[in-house]
N, C-alpha and C positions, 0 to 999 in steps of 0.2 A: 793508343789505349781507348775504349768504351766501354762503358760503364752499366749502360745499358737507357742511356738518358743522355748522353756526352759522348763525343768524340773528339779529341787531335790530329788535327795532321799537320808533320814534320818537314820544313823547310826551311833548311840550311842553318837549323839553330831557332829560328823565327817558330810558333804554334799557330796555324787554324786553327780554332777551340768552336765547337757546330754544339748545339743541345737545346735540352729545355733549361730557359732562365729566365728570367725577368730581366728585358735588357736593362727599364729601372735602377736594379739594382745591382750590375754587371762592374766587378772589380776595374774600369778600364776611366784610362785619362777624359775618353768623353763618348757617345754615344750618339749616332746618327737618327732625322730626325725623319724621318718617311712625309716631307714635306711635296703642298703644291705651290707654286709659280705665284705667289703670294704670300705664302711662309703664313696663311690659316687654318688652321686648327678643328678643323668639324668635327673630326669622327677617326673612330680608331685609335690607331698606339703614337699619332702625334696629337687626335684628342688629348691619352690621358698622357704623353709625353706635357700639353703647353697645364694639364691642372697642376701634374704637381709641382713643377718649376714654377709657376704661376708668373704673378706680371709683370715682373723684371723684365721677364725671358719674353709672353706676349709686345712687350712693348717697346723692348729691342728688335724682334722681326720685323713690325708695322715701322721705325726708324730706314731698319737695313733697304727694305719696303721701296721704302718715302724717298730715300739717298741712292738704291742701285737701282731700281726698276728692278718691276717680276725677274723670278730667275727662270733659268733658260734650265729645258728640260736638261737633264746629266749635266750639272750644274749642283752643286752648293758652296754655302753661305756659312760660318763662322758666328752662332750671339752664347750673350752671355746664356750659363744654366740654371738661371734660377734658384729657386731652394734646391735644386739636385745637387749633388757631390760628385759636378765638374769638374773640369778646366778652361768647358763653352759644352758648345753644344751643336753641330753639323747639321744644319737645313740639308738634302740633299730632294732632287728635285727624280723621280724618277718614272718611264713611260708607264705611260697609258693602255692595255690591251687594246688596243687600238690603232697605237702609234705604225709607223712599217717599221722594222728591222728591232722588235723589242729587247732580241738578245743582245743585241750589240749595243744598246744605250742604255740598256742592266748593265752592264757590263761599265761600262763609260762610269756612269754613274756611279762607281764602288770604286770604279782608280778615282774617277776624282776623289772623292769623297777623302781615300787613302790620303792624298797626296793632297789637302788640305789638314790634316791632322798629322803628315808628316812636314808641313813648312813650320806646324808651332813648336815644333821640337817633341810632338808626343809617339808613348808607347805603343798606349791599346786604343784599340778602338772597340765598340760593337755595334751591329747594326741588329737591327729586324732584317725580315724577308722582304727586303724592299716589292714596293708595285705590287704583291701578294691579299694587301686588301681591298677597297675597293674600285684601286684603280685595274684589279682585276687578273693582272696577270699569272698562269699556273704557276705553281711551284717546279718544277720540275724545269724550266727556265728559267725561273731564278735562282734554286738550286745551282745550275750548267752554268749559268754565269758567276756563283761566287766560283763554283771549281776553275774557271777560265781566271777572271780578274783577278784573286789574290796567290797564285802564285806567277802568275804575269808579271804584275805590279811591284814583286819580292825578286826576283828577276832581271828588270829594267831598271828597279833603284836596289842594287847593291847595297851604297850606304842609310836608304835605309832607315831612321830609330824605329820603324815598329816593328815589336819583338810582337807581341798578341793581338788578331783577331778573332773575335766573337761573334758568331752568326747566334741569332739570342730565338729560339721557337717556340712553337707554342707547343702542347703537348701531344693534340691533336697531330703537326704537320714536322715531328720528328724520327720515325719512320719515311717516307718520302723522302726526305732532306738526306738521311743518312741512306736512302739507294742510290742517289744519283750520284755522292758524292766521298762516302768512304769507298773504295783508299782510292784517294787520289794516282 
C-alpha cells in the first residue's frame, strides 16, 4: 500500500511501514532514540525526544550510563519513556559516517534494537532514519540498511513478537527512502 506519504511492506504477516510520520506520535509500544554513547541528547531527534520525554527520561539515561558505562557502537539500552506514551525508549548508538563498515554497523544497530524490543515482548517499534542527522550517514545507506535488517531479523527470528516496524521520516526524505526500499 502506498498513500503517497507512506507504504507498507509485508513479510509473512508482519508489516514494515515507511512514511512521513512524527516519531513521537508513532502508534507503537516503543520508539528508538538515535543516541550517542553517553546518552546525552544535545541535538536533532535525540534532543526532541529528551525535551518531550522530560526529566525522568534524562535522569534514567544518566543512571544507565553511571551503572553500565557508555553504550557501545551498534548497541542499545532501554530507558523509561518519561512523559511519552511508550512502554520504554530504546536508545541505540548507530555509526558515524567516519566509521568503517557503516552499512554493516547500521544493520547491526537496527537488529540489536529489534532484539531488545522483542525480549520485552513488545509487538511494535518505530525508528527514525538512524545516523542520518549529525552522524552524517547518507540516506541511501540508511534505507538499504533497513531494507536488509528488518526482513533478516524476521527471517532469523520466526517466533518474534514484533509484528509492526515503523520507519518515521521527514517529508524531505521520503522520496529517497521510497526509492531504495520499495518494493522489497
